[in-house]
N, C-alpha and C positions, 0 to 999 in steps of 0.2 A: 503494499500499501504506501502513494505518494505522501508525504509528507506534509501538512495542509488540507487535504484533500477524502473526502467519505465518500471515496471510492472503493466499491466490495469489491474486492478480486479474489478472494479466498474462501472457501464454505463456510468454514468454520467461522468466520465474523462474519457470513451473510446470515447466516441461521441465529447466531445471538442477537444482528440489528434486529430481524424477524420474530423471534420471540419477545423480545422488547416492545413491538409494536402492538400484541395483543392487549384488547382495552382493557384496562384494569375493572374488574368486580369490586365495585366500593360497597362497603358497607353503608346501610339505610342513614345510620345517624351519620357518618361523614358524607353520604352524597345531598341530604339536607343542610348542610354545613358549605360545602361547596354552591349550592345552589343562592346561601341566601349571600354570597359574597359580590360585589361591583361588577357588572359582566363587562363594564369599558375594559378594562384591561387583558379579557377572555375575547372580546369581539375583537381588539387588534391585533391579537397575537393570530386569531385565525384568521384576519383578513390578510396580515402580513405573509403569513406562511400559504395561504390560498393563492396571494398575488405571484407571490415569488416563485410557485412551485407550478400554477394553472393557467394566467392571464395570459401569456403567450399565445397558449393554447383555444381558446377561446374568446380573444381577444374581435377576432373578425366576424362574430355573432353579431347579428342584429337587435341590440340592448335597447334601444330607442323603447320600446314599449314599457320596460322596468326601469327606464330611469325616473328618478323623483318616487320611487318606491324605498317602502324598508323589508327586509325581510328577517327573517329569527328562524335561526337551526338550532333545534333544543335537542341534544341530547340527553334523554329520561335517564339510563342507567347512569350515567356520570351527572346527573343534573346542572349539567351546564347549558347557558344560553349563549348563543352570538346573535348580536342586531347588527346586520349592516345594510347598506344601499348601492347603489350600481352608479359609477360613473363612466365618462368617455374613458379613463386610464385605468378602471382595475375597479375593485369593492375596495368601501371606507366603512370604517368601524361608528355604531351610531349609541348614542344612550340608549338604555333599554324602556325607555316609555311606551313605544307602541311598535307594532310590525302591521306591515297589509297583510300578510302570508307568515306563517308559521309552521314548517317542518318539522316534525317530532320523529324519533324512532330510538333506536338502541345506537348505540357506539358499534356494533359488532353489523346491522343492519345499515349503517350508514355507510363504513366499510364495503361492506360488501358492492352495495350501490355503484359507489366512485369506482370501484375495480368490474365492472360492468358481471357480478356472480349472480348479482337478482336485480329482476326485471322491478321496476316501481310499482308497476300495477297489481303485481302478482303480492307485494308487501301489501300495496295500500288495500286492496280487497281481503287480507288476510289480517288488516287489523295492526298491522305491525310497522306502518306507516302511515300520519296523521296531516290532514294539509288541514289546517284551521285559517279563519279569517275569508279571506279573497280565493276562495278555490279557482277561480278562472284563472286569476293570476296565478298561483302554483301552477295549474295545468301547461300555463306558458310556458314556466322556467321548462317544467319536467319535458313540456315535446323539444322544446330550444335544446336541451344538454342530452335528448337523446339523438338529436344529427350529428353528435361528436362521437369520431370514432375515438376509443380509446388508442387505440397504437396510434392515433394524428396526435393524439393529446401529448402520451408518455414522449414522444421525437420530441415536442417544443419544450416540456422542461429540461431543468437541469440533469446532465447526464446521471448524477450519486440518485436524484428522488426516483428518477425513471425505471433506474434498476433498482432499485429498492423495491416501487411497485410492481414490477412486471413480474419479481421476485417473490413477492407475495402472494399476489394475483396466481400464483402457478402453485403453490403452499395450498394455498384454501380451494384452488379446481381439485387437485391431487386428492385433501381432505374428502372433500364431498364426491369424489369418483368414489374411493374407500368405503365412504360410509354407503352409498348408493349399492356397492357391489356386494356388501356383508347383509343389506339389509335382504335383498333378493334373497339370498344364501338361505 
């Protein structure tokens, strides 16, 4: 591994990073405490990470209908809410006073959605993904993001992040296949 870069070249290091990426299971009391913290720092961190990792691959989409709207991503099991809006230059963290639409799911389900291992419609109809508020706006977001191919998004990301996400996707897909095989047997 080159000094100063988070390039994953060794499977052992890769496995350690992937293990660290598993969403933690927080005790209910800790989740409640996290939920009571100010959300602006959480939103700022989420937006910064998302802009750094994904905005290059998403900026060509037509964001006109979403500008001026406020969004909330609520990670139910972690007790975290991130509020943001869309600008011509990326996402901007917002105060937690309101959202036009809120997407709620578990950390695992959001990861599976982002890695295209789970279909948003399936999660929605199984009540694992909730869309609250302006549901038409929520469907607009879903439909926009459905047009983006994961491979093109990964190609636009910084290489270490893209490699890590591709490896995580492969690991989760392999685990799904093993589970399906064992259930069929």
